[in-house]
N, C-alpha and C positions, 0 to 999 in steps of 0.2 A: 638534617631531616629532609630539607628541600632537595638537596643533591641526590639523596637516596631515592626519594620519590620520583625525581626526574629520570634517574637511571632505570628505575623499575618501569616507568611509563615508556621510555624509549625501547627497552627490551620487549615489553609486551606488545607495543605497536608493530615492531619489526617481525616478531613471531606471528602476530595476527595477520600481517601483510603476506607472509609466506603461506600461511594456512589458507587465506582468502584466494591467493593465486592458484593454489592446488585445486581448491573447490571450483574456481573459474574454469580451469583447464578441463576438469572432469565433466563440467556441465555445459560447456560452450557449444551452442547449436550451429554457429557460423552462418546461419541464414536468417534473413528477415522475412517473416511470413507476410502473406498478402494483406492481412488486416492492418499490419503496422505500416507497410509501404503505401497502402491506399490513402492513409491519412496525410501523407506528404503531398498529395494532389489537391488537398483542400486549401483554400486561401481566402483571406479577407478581401481580395480584389473582386470576389463574387458577392460581397456583402458581409455583414457581421454574422456569419453562419456558425453553426455548432462545430466544435472540435477543430477549428481552423488555425489556432494559434501556432502550433508547431509547424504546420505546412507553410504558413506565411513566413516564418523565420527561415525555414528550409529553402523555399524558393527565393526569398530575399537574398540569401547568401550567394545564390547563383547569379543574381542580377548584379550584386556589388562586386563580386570577384571574377565574374565572367566564366563560371563553371557551368557545365551541362548537368544540372541537378535532376532533370527528369530522365534519369537513367538508373538502373538497379545498382550498378557499381557505386554511384554517388550515394545512393540510399544506404548501402552497406557501410561505406566509410563514415558517413554521418552518424549512423547508429553506433558504430564502434567508438567514435569520439565521444558521443553523448554518454554512452555506458561508462567509459573511463572517467568522465567528469563526475558522473553520479557516484562512482565508488570513491573518488577523491572527496566529494561532499560528505559521504557517509563516514569516512575516516576522519575528516575534519570534525564532525559531530563527536566521534569517539574521543578525539584528542581534547576537545573542550570539556567533555564530561570528565575525563581523567584529570584535567587541570583543576576543575572546580570541586572535585570530590575529595573529602577528607581521607587521609591515609588509612584510617581504621575502617572506612567503608569500601575501600577499593576492591576487596574480594567479592563483594556483591555486584559491583559495576562490571568487573572483569567477566564474571560468569554470564551476565546478561548481554554484554557486548559480544561474547563468543556465540551465544545462542542467536543473536540478531545477525551475525555474520553468516552462520550456517544456514539460516533461513533466507537471507536476502541475496547473497552472491549467486547461488544456483537459480533463484527465482528470475533474476534479470539477465542471466547469461544463457539460459536454456532456450531451446528452439521456439517454444510457445510464447515466451514473454520477452525475448530479445528485441528491444526497441519499443516495447509496449508503453503507452502513454502514462501508465502507472509510475514509471520511473521518474517522470517529471513531477507528478503530484507528490510523491513520497519525498523526493529530493528537496522540493521547495518547503515541504512541511518540516523537514529536519532543520532547514535554515530558520524557519519560524520558531522552532523549539530553542535553538541557540539564542535567538533574539530575546525570547521571553526569559530564559534562564539568566542571561547577562543583564537584563533590564536596560538595554540600550536600543535606541532606534525602533521602539515598538510600533511606531506609526507605519513602518515598512510592512507590517503584517497585512495591512489593507490591500496594497497592490499585489502582495504575494498571493492572497486569497483570490483576487481578481484573475491573476495569471493562471492559477490552478483551475479555476472554473472555465476559463477560455480554452485550456488544454482539454478538459473533459468535465462536463457539468456534473457527472457522477461523483466528482470530488466531494460534494457536500455530504454524501453518505459514506465515503471511503476514508479519506485522510484529514478531512476538516476537523474531525473530533480531537486530533492532537493539539491543534492551536486553540480551539474553543475551551477544552478542558484545562489546559495550562493557564489560560487567561482567567477562567473561573477560580482556579487555585490561587492565583495572585490576588483576586478580589477578596477571597476569604482568608488570606494569610498575610496580613500587614507586618512590617518589620517591628512595629511597636504600636501602642495604643494611640499615640499622637498621629501616626500616619494612617490610621484606619480609614477615616473618611476620604482622605486624599487618594489612598490606594484604591478604594472602592470606586471613586469617581473616575480616576484615570483609566484603570483597566476595564471598568464597566463601559465607558465610552468606546474604548477600542474594541471590546467584545461586541458591542451593539453595531458598530460600523462594519466590522468583519462579517457578522451574522447577516446584516442587511445586504451587504455587497454580494456575499455568496448566494443568499436566497434569491435576490433579484436576477442575478446572472443565470442561476439554475432555471428559474421560471421562464426567462426570456429564451434561452437556448432550447429548452424542452418543449415550449409551446408556440413560440413566435418567430423562430429563425429559419423556418423551412418554407417560406412563402414563394420563393422564386426557383424552386428546385428544377422544374421542367426546363427552364431556359438555360440552366448552367450544367445540367447533368451530362450531356454528351461531351462537353469539353473536359469535365472532371474525369469522366471515364477514360478518355484518350490519355490524359496525363497519368492517371492511375495505372493504366496498362503499360505506359512507357517506363514508369518508375518501379514496377513490380517484376519479380523474378519470372522470366519467360512470358511476360505480359499477363500473368494470372492475377488480376486485381480481385478485391473482395466485393462481390456483387451485393450481398445483403447489407453491408455497411453503407454503401451508396443508396440503396433502396430506403434504408431507415433514416439516415442523416440528411440526405439531399432530397429524396422524393417523398419522404414522410410516410413510408409504408409501414403499417403495423405488423410487427414480427411475432406477436404473441402466439398466434396459431402455428406459425412456421417453426417456432422453437419448442413445440410440445415435446419432441423427442429429447432435446437437451434437458428440459425440466425433469422429465422422467428419469433420465440417467443421474441427474443431481440427487433426486429424492432417494434413489436406490443406493447410490454410493455413499451418501452422507452418514447413514447409521454405521456402516463399516468403518468410515473414517473416524467417527467419534470413538469407536472402540479402540482404534489404533492410537489415538491421542489421549485416551483416558488418563494415563499417568500425568500429563500436563494439566488436564482439567482438575484432577485431584489436588495437585500442587497449587493451582490457582484458587481452588476452594479453601484450602488451608490458609493461604495467604490472606484472602478476603476476610475470612473469619477472624484472623489475628488483627487485621486493620480495624474492623468495626469494634472489636473488644477494647482496643487502645484509644479509639476516638471517644473522648469522654463527654463532650458537649454536643448539643443538637446541631450547632453550626458545623462542628467538625464532622459529624456523621453525614451531613448533607454534602460537604466538600468531598469526602472520600467516596460517597455514593457516585458522584460524577466521575471521579478518578477511576473507580473499579468497573463502572458500567458504561463508560463513554463509547465503548466499541458497539453498543446497541444501535448506534446510528446506522449500522450496516443491515439492520433488520429489513428495511424496504428492499434492499438488493436481494437478500435471500428469498423474500416473498415473491418478488416480481421478475427478477432477472435470472439469467443463467450465470456461468462462470463462478461456481461456488469456491473453487480453489483460490481465485483472486480475492474474493471477499474474506476468506479465512486467513489469507496472508495479511490483509489489511488489519483484521482483528488482532492477530498475534503481534504484529509490529507496533500497533497502537499501545498495547500493554508494555512492550519492551521499551519503547521510546519514552513514554510518560513515566514509567518507573525509574529509568535512568535519569530523567530530568529531575524528579523529586529527590533522588539520592544526592544529585549535585546541589540541590537547593537545601540539603541538610534536613530533610523532613524526618523527624525522629520516629513518628508512627510507622512510616514506611520502612525505615532501617530496622527498627526493632521487630517488625513483622517478618522481614526477610531473615533476620537472625534466628527467629523462632522456627521458620520453615527450614532453614539450613540445618538446624539440629536434628531434623527428621532423619537425616542420613545415617545417624547412629543406629536407629532402629530399623532402617530400610536401606541396607547396603546397595540394593539394586539402583539407587538413585545416581550412582556414579556413572551409570550407563546412559543417562539422559542425552548427553551430547552425541555420542555415536549412534544412539537410536534415532535422533532427529536427522542425522546425516542420511540414514536409510530412507526416511520419509520424504526428503526433498530430492529434486526440485518439484514444487507444485506446478501444475499446468494451468489451464484456464477453466474450461467447463469441467474437465476431469481432474481429479486430484493427482493421479499418476497412472502409469500403465497397469500396475497390479490391480488397483481398484476399478479401472475401466474394464479390464478383463473379467473381474469378479461381477461387476454390475451387468455386463453383457450376458454372462452365464445365467444370472438370475432372471433377466428379461426373457431369454430364450426358454428357460424353464417355465416361467409363468405363462408365456405366450403359447407354449405347447399344451398347457392344460386349459387355458382360457383364450383360444384364438380370436374370439369375438372382440376382445379388448384392443386388438391391433397394436400391441406394444412393439413388436419387432418391426412392423411397417413404419411406425413413428420414428424409431431409432435410425432405420436405414435412410430416412429422408434427411438426416443430419448431414450426410455427405454432400447434399446439394447446397448446403449453407456454407 
């Protein structure tokens, strides 16, 4: 039995690797955008400033090895290496999931792994998100999931959370939910009655320390780390120009993160495009939303106790930590990617932890295919939808949204919608 499962795992991972490589070649943008290169100019030598963790490592490598890192070619090579490491990290997560999953549950894990591959590979290889800091936050969160599933070295979760917040304080709304929800699950799911109090105490303390660490760093970087911006801005601009393609650094990123300029008004056009594109996107992904609804319904039906219902509420709705981003920020495509991958990672983790409620609910949803043969098209349909961009979901929805804006502005020019959108080019 073990040899058969090992052979199946090997064949599946090899085929998945070929499939991922094809997706990568199809999506590869080959250029690091100014937003992502500008962050390489940030460093802790200017103080404990926001989003400087990656730039500190990037510039530190140049100091250690004597490379000229403040150059676009170096930024491109570094980004290529980091992207490769991330994909290895993702496949490591898949291999552990496969190793820990019972043979009778593998069909569910395999489907979710393929869906996650289809979503993730184009996301981080396309031109808008190639080198995006999301790759670090998501990659570290996958390591955190491995730690929680394996029940080893859980105290490493605290420095992992700290590192993610130093990469980008927005982590607390984006991928922090993966670690927090899996810790909550451990608190509510002891191995036996004797371990109940010990389990709750151990994972409760780790949860509290992770939550406090993430919250404290978020508050510091968001409100207290931009006090010396005027004195360091010129040097950071010079370095950002040197490391960016043709010297085209990202001005508004420096304005916000270094000079503490409020971009709420300047991003009005982006918010407008988000609001117009989002309904169309929800229509396109309605098959996935329907499947999620059927799955959630099955989970709550099988959760017999109040404690179980509370536990699965966190599991099913942990993605709601992204609500502040949707309400206050742009980049709806990034938030949607984080919500989708939250569900995939957490579900894969619970399958590996042999959660019967999750497995039985997946089995029930899978039987829907008999009455809905169109479900076999889910994976090819997702391939059509990806890659996600950042502010815009994709080119089709951007074009559709622009058409709607022109149509509305033509009838109600006083709203100034077209003018707001054209200002986006300056950002």
